[in-house]
C-alpha positions as CSV (number, residue, x, y, z in Angstrom):
1,X,124.9,133.1,155.4
2,X,126.7,129.8,155.7
3,X,127.4,128.0,152.4
4,X,128.4,124.5,151.3
5,X,130.2,123.3,148.2
6,X,130.0,119.8,146.7
7,X,133.4,119.3,145.0
8,X,134.1,116.6,142.5
9,X,137.5,114.8,142.2
10,X,140.4,116.6,140.5
11,X,140.5,115.9,136.8
12,X,136.8,115.1,136.6
13,X,135.5,115.4,133.0
14,X,132.6,117.8,132.5
15,X,131.0,117.9,129.0
16,X,128.1,117.3,126.7
17,X,127.4,114.4,124.4
18,X,126.3,114.3,120.8
19,X,126.1,111.9,117.9
20,X,127.0,112.3,114.3
21,X,123.7,111.5,112.6
22,X,121.7,113.7,115.0
23,X,124.0,116.7,114.6
24,X,125.6,116.7,111.2
25,X,122.7,116.8,108.8
26,X,122.5,116.1,105.1
27,X,123.5,112.5,105.3
28,X,121.9,110.5,102.5
29,X,124.0,107.4,102.9
30,X,122.7,106.2,106.2
31,X,119.9,103.7,107.0
32,X,118.3,106.5,109.0
33,X,118.1,108.8,106.0
34,X,116.2,106.0,104.2
35,X,114.0,105.4,107.3
36,X,113.1,109.0,107.5
37,X,111.6,108.9,104.1
38,X,109.2,106.1,104.9
39,X,105.8,107.6,105.9
40,X,105.0,107.4,109.6
41,X,108.4,106.3,110.8
42,X,109.3,109.7,112.4
43,X,107.0,111.8,114.6
44,X,104.9,114.1,112.5
45,X,106.9,112.8,109.5
46,X,109.7,115.2,110.4
47,X,113.1,115.1,108.7
48,X,116.5,115.6,110.1
49,X,117.5,118.0,107.2
50,X,120.4,120.1,108.2
51,X,120.1,118.9,111.8
52,X,122.6,121.1,113.6
53,X,124.5,121.6,110.4
54,X,127.8,120.3,111.9
55,X,128.8,118.8,108.6
56,X,128.4,122.3,107.1
57,X,130.7,123.8,109.8
58,X,128.4,124.9,112.6
59,X,130.4,122.6,115.0
60,X,132.9,125.4,115.3
61,X,130.5,127.9,116.9
62,X,128.9,125.2,119.0
63,X,132.3,124.1,120.3
64,X,133.0,127.7,121.1
65,X,129.9,127.5,123.3
66,X,131.2,124.5,125.0
67,X,134.6,126.2,125.6
68,X,133.0,129.4,126.8
69,X,131.0,127.4,129.4
70,X,134.1,125.8,130.8
71,X,133.4,122.2,129.5
72,X,136.6,120.2,129.4
73,X,135.4,117.2,127.4
74,X,132.9,116.4,124.7
75,X,131.6,113.0,123.6
76,X,130.8,112.7,119.8
77,X,130.6,110.0,117.3
78,X,132.1,109.1,113.9
79,X,129.7,108.3,111.0
80,X,130.6,105.0,109.4
81,X,128.5,105.9,106.3
82,X,130.7,108.9,105.7
83,X,134.1,107.2,106.4
84,X,133.2,104.2,104.2
85,X,130.5,105.2,101.7
86,X,130.8,101.9,100.0
87,X,132.6,98.7,100.8
88,X,135.5,99.4,98.5
89,X,136.1,103.0,99.3
90,X,137.4,105.1,102.2
91,X,136.6,108.8,102.1
92,X,139.8,110.6,103.1
93,X,138.1,113.9,103.0
94,X,135.6,112.7,105.6
95,X,138.4,111.4,107.8
96,X,140.1,114.8,107.5
97,X,136.9,116.5,108.5
98,X,136.7,114.5,111.7
99,X,140.5,115.0,112.3
100,X,139.9,118.7,112.1
101,X,137.0,118.5,114.6
102,X,139.1,116.5,117.1
103,X,142.1,118.7,116.7
104,X,139.9,121.8,117.2
105,X,138.5,120.3,120.4
106,X,141.9,119.5,121.8
107,X,143.1,123.1,121.0
108,X,140.2,124.4,123.0
109,X,141.2,122.3,126.0
110,X,138.3,119.9,125.4
111,X,139.1,116.2,125.6
112,X,137.3,114.1,123.0
113,X,135.5,110.9,123.8
114,X,134.8,109.2,120.5
115,X,132.0,106.7,119.8
116,X,132.4,104.5,116.7
117,X,128.8,103.4,116.3
118,X,125.9,105.4,117.5
119,X,122.8,103.7,115.9
120,X,123.5,104.7,112.3
121,X,124.7,102.2,109.7
122,X,125.8,102.6,106.0
123,X,123.1,101.7,103.5
124,X,125.5,99.2,101.9
125,X,125.7,97.4,105.2
126,X,121.9,97.1,105.6
127,X,121.7,95.7,102.1
128,X,123.8,92.6,103.2
129,X,121.8,92.1,106.4
130,X,123.3,94.7,108.7
131,X,124.1,93.5,112.2
132,X,122.2,90.2,111.6
133,X,125.0,89.2,109.2
134,X,128.1,87.8,111.1
135,X,130.3,89.4,108.4
136,X,129.6,92.7,110.2
137,X,132.2,91.7,112.9
138,X,135.1,91.9,110.4
139,X,133.6,94.9,108.6
140,X,133.2,96.9,111.8
141,X,136.8,95.8,112.7
142,X,138.1,97.3,109.5
143,X,136.2,100.5,110.0
144,X,137.5,100.7,113.6
145,X,141.1,100.1,112.4
146,X,140.8,102.8,109.7
147,X,139.3,105.3,112.0
148,X,141.5,104.8,115.0
149,X,144.7,104.8,112.9
150,X,143.6,108.1,111.4
151,X,142.5,109.8,114.6
152,X,144.3,108.4,117.6
153,X,146.6,111.3,117.8
154,X,143.7,113.4,119.1
155,X,141.7,110.8,121.2
156,X,142.4,108.1,123.8
157,X,138.9,107.6,125.1
158,X,136.8,105.3,122.8
159,X,133.3,103.9,122.9
160,X,132.9,101.1,120.5
161,X,129.1,100.9,120.4
162,X,126.5,103.2,121.9
163,X,123.5,101.5,123.6
164,X,123.6,98.1,121.9
165,X,120.7,97.1,124.1
166,X,118.6,100.0,122.7
167,X,119.7,99.3,119.1
168,X,118.6,95.7,119.3
169,X,115.3,96.2,121.2
170,X,114.1,99.3,119.2
171,X,115.1,98.0,115.8
172,X,114.3,94.3,116.1
173,X,111.7,93.9,118.9
174,X,109.8,97.2,119.2
175,X,110.3,98.0,115.5
176,X,110.6,101.8,115.9
177,X,114.2,101.9,114.7
178,X,115.3,100.6,111.3
179,X,114.9,97.9,110.1
180,X,111.5,97.9,111.9
181,X,111.4,94.2,112.8
182,X,109.5,92.4,115.5
183,X,111.7,89.3,115.7
184,X,113.3,88.4,119.0
185,X,115.5,85.8,117.3
186,X,116.9,88.6,115.0
187,X,117.4,90.8,118.1
188,X,119.5,88.0,119.7
189,X,121.7,87.6,116.6
190,X,122.2,91.4,116.4
191,X,123.3,91.5,120.1
192,X,125.5,88.5,119.7
193,X,127.3,90.0,116.7
194,X,127.6,93.4,118.5
195,X,129.3,91.6,121.4
196,X,131.8,89.9,119.1
197,X,132.3,93.1,117.1
198,X,133.0,95.1,120.3
199,X,135.5,92.5,121.5
200,X,137.3,92.5,118.1
201,X,137.3,96.3,118.0
202,X,138.7,96.4,121.6
203,X,141.7,94.4,120.6
204,X,142.2,96.4,117.4
205,X,142.2,99.7,119.3
206,X,144.7,98.5,121.9
207,X,147.1,97.2,119.2
208,X,147.1,100.7,117.7
209,X,147.0,102.7,120.9
210,X,148.0,100.6,124.0
211,X,147.2,103.5,126.3
212,X,143.7,103.9,125.1
213,X,140.7,103.5,127.4
214,X,137.9,101.6,125.6
215,X,134.3,100.8,126.7
216,X,130.7,100.8,125.7
217,X,127.8,103.1,126.7
218,X,124.8,101.1,128.1
219,X,121.4,102.6,128.5
220,X,120.6,101.7,132.0
221,X,116.9,101.7,132.7
222,X,116.0,101.3,136.4
223,X,113.1,98.8,136.5
224,X,110.9,98.5,139.6
225,X,108.0,96.1,140.2
226,X,104.7,97.9,140.3
227,X,103.7,95.7,143.3
228,X,106.7,94.6,145.3
229,X,104.7,91.8,146.9
230,X,103.6,90.4,143.5
231,X,105.9,87.6,142.3
232,X,104.8,88.0,138.7
233,X,105.7,91.7,138.8
234,X,109.0,90.8,140.4
235,X,109.8,88.1,137.9
236,X,109.1,90.2,134.8
237,X,111.0,93.1,136.3
238,X,114.0,90.9,136.8
239,X,113.7,89.5,133.3
240,X,113.8,93.0,131.9
241,X,116.8,93.9,134.0
242,X,118.7,90.8,133.0
243,X,118.0,91.2,129.3
244,X,118.1,95.0,128.8
245,X,120.6,96.1,131.4
246,X,122.9,93.1,132.0
247,X,123.1,91.0,128.9
248,X,125.7,93.0,126.9
249,X,128.0,94.2,129.7
250,X,128.0,90.8,131.4
251,X,129.2,89.3,128.1
252,X,132.1,91.7,127.7
253,X,133.0,91.2,131.4
254,X,132.7,87.5,131.9
255,X,132.0,86.1,128.5
256,X,128.5,84.9,129.4
257,X,125.9,86.1,127.0
258,X,122.3,85.6,128.0
259,X,119.6,87.3,126.0
260,X,116.1,86.5,124.7
261,X,115.9,83.1,126.3
262,X,119.3,82.0,124.8
263,X,122.7,81.5,126.2
264,X,126.2,81.7,124.7
265,X,129.8,81.7,125.8
266,X,131.9,84.3,124.1
267,X,135.4,83.7,125.4
268,X,137.1,86.4,123.3
269,X,134.8,89.0,124.9
270,X,136.0,88.4,128.5
271,X,137.3,91.6,130.1
272,X,137.1,93.7,127.0
273,X,136.2,97.0,128.7
274,X,138.4,99.5,130.5
275,X,135.5,101.6,131.8
276,X,131.7,101.4,132.1
277,X,129.7,104.1,130.2
278,X,126.3,104.7,131.7
279,X,123.5,106.4,129.9
280,X,120.8,107.1,132.5
281,X,117.6,109.1,131.9
282,X,114.7,107.7,133.9
283,X,113.1,104.7,135.6
284,X,110.0,102.5,135.1
285,X,107.4,100.7,137.2
286,X,106.8,97.3,135.7
287,X,103.5,95.3,135.9
288,X,103.0,91.8,134.6
289,X,100.1,91.7,132.1
290,X,99.1,88.3,130.6
291,X,97.1,90.1,127.8
292,X,100.2,91.9,126.4
293,X,101.8,88.8,124.8
294,X,103.2,91.0,121.9
295,X,105.0,93.1,124.5
296,X,106.5,90.3,126.5
297,X,103.7,90.3,129.0
298,X,104.3,93.6,130.8
299,X,103.2,97.2,131.1
300,X,105.7,100.0,131.9
301,X,104.9,103.4,133.4
302,X,106.9,106.2,134.9
303,X,107.1,106.6,138.7
304,X,104.3,108.6,140.2
305,X,104.9,111.8,142.2
306,X,107.9,113.1,140.2
307,X,108.2,115.9,137.6
308,X,107.6,114.6,134.1
309,X,109.1,115.9,130.9
310,X,106.9,117.7,128.5
311,X,106.0,114.6,126.4
312,X,105.8,112.4,129.5
313,X,108.9,110.6,128.3
314,X,111.2,111.1,131.3
315,X,110.5,111.3,135.1
316,X,112.9,113.3,137.2
317,X,113.8,110.3,139.4
318,X,117.4,110.9,140.6
319,X,117.3,107.8,142.8
320,X,117.6,105.8,139.6
321,X,121.0,107.4,139.0
322,X,122.1,105.8,142.3
323,X,120.9,102.4,141.2
324,X,122.6,102.9,137.9
325,X,125.9,103.6,139.6
326,X,125.4,100.7,142.1
327,X,124.9,98.5,139.0
328,X,127.9,99.8,137.1
329,X,130.3,99.5,140.1
330,X,129.8,95.7,140.1
331,X,132.0,95.4,137.0
332,X,135.0,96.8,138.9
333,X,135.9,99.4,136.3
334,X,136.0,103.2,136.2
335,X,132.6,104.8,135.4
336,X,131.6,107.6,133.1
337,X,128.1,109.0,133.0
338,X,128.1,109.2,129.2
339,X,124.5,110.6,128.9
340,X,122.0,112.2,131.2
341,X,119.4,114.7,130.4
342,X,115.7,115.6,130.0
343,X,113.6,116.9,127.1
344,X,112.5,120.4,128.1
345,X,112.0,123.1,125.5
346,X,111.0,125.6,128.2
347,X,113.9,124.8,130.4
348,X,111.6,124.6,133.4
349,X,112.6,121.2,134.7
350,X,116.2,120.9,133.3
351,X,118.0,122.9,136.0
352,X,116.6,120.8,138.9
353,X,117.0,117.6,136.9
354,X,120.7,118.4,136.5
355,X,121.3,119.5,140.1
356,X,119.4,116.5,141.7
357,X,121.2,113.9,139.5
358,X,124.6,115.5,140.1
359,X,123.9,115.5,143.9
360,X,123.4,111.8,143.7
361,X,126.5,111.5,141.6
362,X,128.5,113.5,144.2
363,X,127.3,111.3,147.0
364,X,128.7,108.3,145.3
365,X,132.1,109.8,144.8
366,X,132.3,110.1,148.6
367,X,132.2,106.3,148.7
368,X,135.3,106.2,146.6
369,X,133.5,104.9,143.6
370,X,135.7,105.8,140.6
371,X,133.4,108.0,138.6
372,X,135.5,109.9,136.1
373,X,133.2,112.2,134.2
374,X,129.7,113.4,133.4
375,X,128.3,114.1,129.9
376,X,125.0,116.0,129.7
377,X,122.8,115.2,126.8
378,X,123.1,117.5,124.9
379,X,124.8,120.7,123.9
380,X,122.3,121.9,121.2
381,X,118.9,120.5,120.4
382,X,119.3,117.8,117.8
383,X,117.2,115.3,115.8
384,X,115.9,112.7,118.3
385,X,115.6,109.6,116.1
386,X,112.0,108.4,115.7
387,X,110.8,111.3,117.9
388,X,112.2,113.8,115.4
389,X,112.2,117.4,116.6
390,X,109.4,116.8,119.2
391,X,112.0,116.6,122.0
392,X,114.5,119.3,123.0
393,X,117.4,118.2,125.1
394,X,119.9,121.0,124.5
395,X,121.5,123.5,126.8
396,X,121.0,125.7,123.7
397,X,117.7,125.7,121.8
398,X,117.8,125.3,118.0
399,X,115.5,126.6,115.3
400,X,116.4,123.8,112.9
401,X,115.1,125.8,109.9
402,X,117.0,129.1,110.5
403,X,119.8,127.4,112.4
404,X,119.6,130.1,115.1
405,X,120.7,129.0,118.6
406,X,119.2,130.3,121.8
407,X,121.0,130.0,125.1
408,X,118.9,128.5,127.8
409,X,119.4,129.3,131.6
410,X,120.5,125.7,132.2
411,X,123.6,126.5,130.0
412,X,124.6,129.1,132.6
413,X,124.0,126.6,135.4
414,X,126.1,124.0,133.7
415,X,128.8,126.6,133.1
416,X,129.1,127.4,136.8
417,X,129.2,123.6,137.6
418,X,132.0,123.0,135.1
419,X,134.0,126.1,136.2
420,X,133.6,125.1,139.9
421,X,134.1,121.4,139.4
422,X,131.0,120.9,141.5
423,X,128.2,123.1,142.8
424,X,127.6,125.2,145.9
425,X,124.5,126.1,147.9
426,X,124.7,129.5,146.2
427,X,124.4,127.9,142.8
428,X,121.5,125.8,143.9
429,X,119.7,128.8,145.5
430,X,120.3,130.8,142.3
431,X,119.1,128.3,139.7
432,X,116.9,125.8,141.5
433,X,115.5,127.3,144.7
434,X,112.7,124.8,144.7
435,X,115.1,122.0,145.8
436,X,117.3,124.1,148.1
437,X,115.6,123.1,151.3
438,X,115.7,119.4,150.4
439,X,119.4,119.5,149.7
440,X,120.6,121.9,152.4
441,X,118.3,121.6,155.4
442,X,121.1,122.7,157.7
443,X,121.3,126.1,155.9
444,X,117.6,127.0,156.2
């Protein structure tokens, strides 16, 4: 039987992504720990508890899993509330803990990509206004300096802020993240301060480590008008794209910050990224609706005719990955897919989701687009913010009470992809026969 292999460029990074609050557990000094204890904030009033118990040491066996499945990189985050539990104190023990983790990764041949802010804030920061307070720019700079000085020996890939667009929208417009506001002016101030904080952190990192590569991870949501012929659907779709996808990254590219009907020029932010981090999960059909004035006059729904995740949260729409890459390449920087995955406790849809999205990714590398790595979300089921434990994204399942892990078939699929630096028709036939004919019509 004839076979075909889709190879990725030499040196391509294959890994999984995680975040500190979602994996570490037992964090009582974060705004999310406070948020969890407010009734109705988390699905089914669930608690993170031990999470994946990484703070208790379970990271060791989980990184063994990453190593055993041939992953050569891992994206993780540093918890500000642990490094700086109060404004006057740096916790050297916490810094040593992260130093041990990063050193352990490098000894395993796994290259770390470190995120400095992944949704979670110290309680003391929220007490002075959080990211609405312009003082956060300098405070985040000091945290960045302390962390990078302490850890740069083991890392040269840095993400300053994960999904600032999601942080601002979910926390200050939708109100499902802390602080639970519905205030578009506050969202603007948060995004503005995050742009400035990123620019400041970018300069700080490069002063400490001139060879560092520094970027952000943007959640790219592919928006499509419900009716392509309807100018209202087109207009609201473009509005969402400009505000959600474009606002932050345009500011750190060209210095032009346009968000929530306001404009600002931030000169210090010009060209403060060395790569574009893309988090892509799914796409939306957008319909203008005059009656939904509290929701910016639109309805959003997932594309029809595609496999949906178990909570109807994600559609397996790989064409959106192509649109995400087309969008990212406009900024003329190397690209990392910093998150991509699907909630799937039964592991029914995950294999085909991975394969189909990687097929789109491989096609783009043939056009000499500088894509440098792919990070699957996630290694082990973790605490999914306001959705608690209702969503399972891991290559390994987790019983969060017993802390037992269960290897899912998609872990074996991803291992073969990482080991091969690509995937073959045999791998597709073995793990996802349902998409074989579509991907390899010439072999049928």
